[in-house]
C-alpha positions in Angstrom: -0.2 0.0 0.3 0.4 4.0 -0.8 0.6 6.8 1.5 -0.8 9.4 -0.1 1.1 12.6 -0.1 -0.7 14.4 3.0 -0.3 10.6 4.6 3.2 11.1 3.9 3.8 14.6 5.4 2.2 12.9 8.7 4.9 10.1 8.6 7.9 12.3 8.5 6.6 14.3 11.4 5.9 10.7 13.2 9.4 9.9 12.2 11.4 12.6 13.3 9.4 13.4 16.7 8.9 9.3 17.2 5.9 9.0 18.6 3.3 11.6 19.1 -0.3 12.9 20.7 -2.2 14.5 18.5 -1.4 18.2 19.4 2.5 17.1 18.9 1.4 16.8 15.4 -0.7 19.5 15.0 1.8 21.9 15.6 4.4 20.7 13.4 2.2 22.1 10.3 2.7 25.1 9.5 0.0 27.6 9.6 -3.0 27.6 9.0 -2.4 24.3 10.7 -5.1 21.8 9.6 -8.2 20.9 12.1 -7.7 17.9 14.0 -10.4 16.0 12.4 -8.5 15.8 9.6 -5.2 14.7 10.7 -7.6 12.4 12.9 -9.1 10.8 9.6 -5.8 10.7 7.9 -4.5 8.7 11.0 -7.1 6.0 11.2 -6.4 5.3 7.4 -2.5 5.4 8.4 -4.2 2.3 11.2 -5.5 0.7 8.4 -2.9 0.6 5.7 -0.4 -1.0 8.8 2.1 2.4 9.0 1.0 4.0 12.1 -0.2 2.5 15.7 -1.4 4.0 18.9 -1.0 3.6 22.8 -4.1 4.2 24.4 -3.9 6.8 27.6 -7.4 7.3 29.0 -8.7 8.8 25.8 -6.1 10.1 24.4 -3.8 8.5 21.7 -0.1 8.6 21.4 0.8 7.9 17.6 3.9 6.0 16.3 5.5 4.7 13.1 5.1 1.0 12.2 7.8 1.5 9.3 11.1 2.7 9.2 11.6 6.1 7.0 14.7 4.1 5.0 12.6 0.9 4.4 9.8 3.1 3.6 11.5 5.4 0.9 13.5 2.1 -0.3 10.1 0.4 -1.3 9.0 3.6 -2.9 11.9 4.5 -5.0 11.8 0.2 -5.7 8.5 1.1 -7.1 9.6 4.1 -9.0 12.2 2.4 -10.9 10.2 -0.7 -11.8 7.4 1.6 -13.4 9.4 3.9 -15.1 13.3 2.6 -15.4 12.0 -1.1 -16.4 13.0 -2.2 -13.6 16.9 -1.3 -14.2 18.6 0.2 -11.4 21.3 1.0 -14.1 18.7 3.3 -16.1 18.3 5.2 -12.8 21.3 6.0 -12.2 21.7 7.3 -15.6 18.6 9.3 -15.6 19.6 10.5 -11.9 23.0 11.6 -12.6 22.2 13.3 -16.0 19.5 14.9 -14.7 20.2 16.4 -10.9 22.4 18.6 -12.3 25.3 17.7 -9.8 29.0 19.1 -9.4 32.2 17.8 -9.8 32.2 17.5 -5.9 28.9 15.8 -5.6 29.9 13.5 -8.4 33.4 12.9 -7.3 31.0 11.5 -3.9 28.9 9.6 -5.9 31.5 8.0 -7.6 33.2 6.9 -3.9 29.9 5.8 -2.9 29.8 3.4 -5.9 33.5 2.3 -5.5 32.9 1.3 -2.1 29.8 -0.9 -2.7 32.1 -2.8 -5.5 34.8 -3.3 -3.0 32.5 -4.5 -0.5 30.3 -6.9 -2.3 33.9 -8.1 -4.1 35.0 -8.3 -0.6 31.8 -10.6 0.2 32.4 -12.8 -3.0 35.7 -13.6 -1.8 
C-alpha cells in the first residue's frame, strides 16, 4: 500500500518525533494548521494501511510509526524504478546523474560511494 502526500507529511513528522500525541502532530504543521479531525482521519487511514499504530492513555492516543523511514523510501524508490525505468537500477542511475545537475564534488562523492559498494560486494564474494 502507498501513502498519499498528506499521509507522507504526517509520517515525516512521526519519524522525526518518533511518537506523538495529536497536539504534537498538529503543531508540526505550518500555519494555517489543518483541523484535528483532518489529522485524525488521515491517522485512521494510516493505521488501516499498517503504517501507524498508537497506545491509548485514557481518551488520548500516542501515535508511532510501524515502518522505518529508510524502509519506506526504499520500497517507494523500488516501485518508481520498476514503473519508470523498466526495473533497471542502471537506467535510473543514468537518468539521475544526467538530470540532477550535480556539481563535480557531488559526482566525485557519488563515484566514491559506488566504488565502495563494488569493493564491499567483491569482498563478500571472496
